[in-house]
C-alpha positions as a printed NumPy array, in Angstrom:
array([[  67.153,  -78.33 ,  -12.455],
       [  64.905,  -75.383,  -13.151],
       [  65.981,  -71.898,  -14.19 ],
       [  66.404,  -70.669,  -10.608],
       [  69.179,  -73.156,   -9.742],
       [  67.253,  -75.317,   -7.292],
       [  67.883,  -79.061,   -7.153],
       [  65.047,  -81.537,   -7.566],
       [  64.351,  -83.984,   -4.715],
       [  65.61 ,  -86.875,   -6.898],
       [  68.841,  -85.018,   -7.646],
       [  69.228,  -84.253,   -3.926],
       [  68.874,  -87.966,   -3.072],
       [  71.363,  -88.929,   -5.778],
       [  73.829,  -86.307,   -4.562],
       [  73.431,  -87.444,   -0.97 ],
       [  73.965,  -91.08 ,   -2.005],
       [  77.058,  -90.116,   -4.009],
       [  78.488,  -88.19 ,   -1.063],
       [  77.895,  -91.138,    1.287],
       [  79.663,  -93.488,   -1.135],
       [  82.615,  -91.12 ,   -1.462],
       [  82.829,  -90.789,    2.324],
       [  82.831,  -94.58 ,    2.67 ],
       [  85.587,  -94.875,    0.046],
       [  87.681,  -92.313,    1.911],
       [  87.165,  -94.154,    5.207],
       [  88.219,  -97.456,    3.629],
       [  91.305,  -95.853,    2.093],
       [  92.221,  -94.341,    5.463],
       [  91.811,  -97.722,    7.19 ],
       [  93.994,  -99.453,    4.586],
       [  96.642,  -96.763,    5.008],
       [  96.539,  -97.112,    8.798],
       [  96.858, -100.913,    8.682],
       [  99.66 , -100.762,    6.116],
       [ 101.623,  -98.184,    8.076],
       [ 101.164,  -99.988,   11.4  ],
       [ 102.176, -103.396,   10.04 ],
       [ 105.077, -102.027,    8.002],
       [ 106.523, -100.282,   11.068],
       [ 106.081, -103.443,   13.133],
       [ 107.488, -105.891,   10.583],
       [ 110.136, -104.08 ,    8.531],
       [ 113.177, -103.048,   10.53 ],
       [ 115.494, -102.062,    7.658],
       [ 113.59 , -101.071,    4.508],
       [ 115.339, -102.077,    1.321],
       [ 114.507, -102.63 ,   -2.312],
       [ 112.292, -105.608,   -1.429],
       [ 110.845, -107.401,    1.571],
       [ 112.405, -110.555,    2.92 ],
       [ 110.147, -113.592,    3.153],
       [ 110.027, -113.103,    6.94 ],
       [ 108.965, -109.477,    6.551],
       [ 106.384, -110.36 ,    3.914],
       [ 104.918, -113.108,    6.107],
       [ 104.871, -110.74 ,    9.081],
       [ 103.   , -108.039,    7.143],
       [ 100.463, -110.6  ,    5.885],
       [  99.914, -112.022,    9.38 ],
       [  99.683, -108.567,   10.918],
       [  97.065, -107.331,    8.46 ],
       [  95.134, -110.597,    8.745],
       [  95.014, -110.376,   12.542],
       [  93.976, -106.742,   12.41 ],
       [  91.163, -107.421,    9.93 ],
       [  89.988, -110.506,   11.858],
       [  89.913, -108.51 ,   15.087],
       [  88.031, -105.655,   13.443],
       [  85.435, -108.049,   12.003],
       [  84.999, -109.755,   15.388],
       [  84.456, -106.416,   17.112],
       [  81.984, -105.268,   14.449],
       [  79.985, -108.5  ,   14.723],
       [  79.864, -108.152,   18.511],
       [  78.694, -104.55 ,   18.272],
       [  75.993, -105.449,   15.735],
       [  74.81 , -108.36 ,   17.884],
       [  74.726, -106.131,   20.971],
       [  72.768, -103.433,   19.098],
       [  70.296, -106.004,   17.791],
       [  69.76 , -107.532,   21.215],
       [  69.273, -104.075,   22.712],
       [  66.761, -103.19 ,   19.994],
       [  64.885, -106.456,   20.621],
       [  64.55 , -105.67 ,   24.334],
       [  62.824, -102.34 ,   23.738]])
């Protein structure tokens, strides 16, 4: 930085990259929270000091299905975007 407080182009790129990474982290944390909340509400009827084996299995299956579905959708969207880009 020079004496007038301006940011160099390299520093601007680094700051932009940092902000993108932090935004991605926040989005991942929000997704994990959403999945956890959704599956907990679906699988745990009476919260106690620990999960029963049935509840634990349910939460694992629920999160697995959700992640598998999300990955499938993302792959389909990427494939569709690539095929659309190839047609232009």
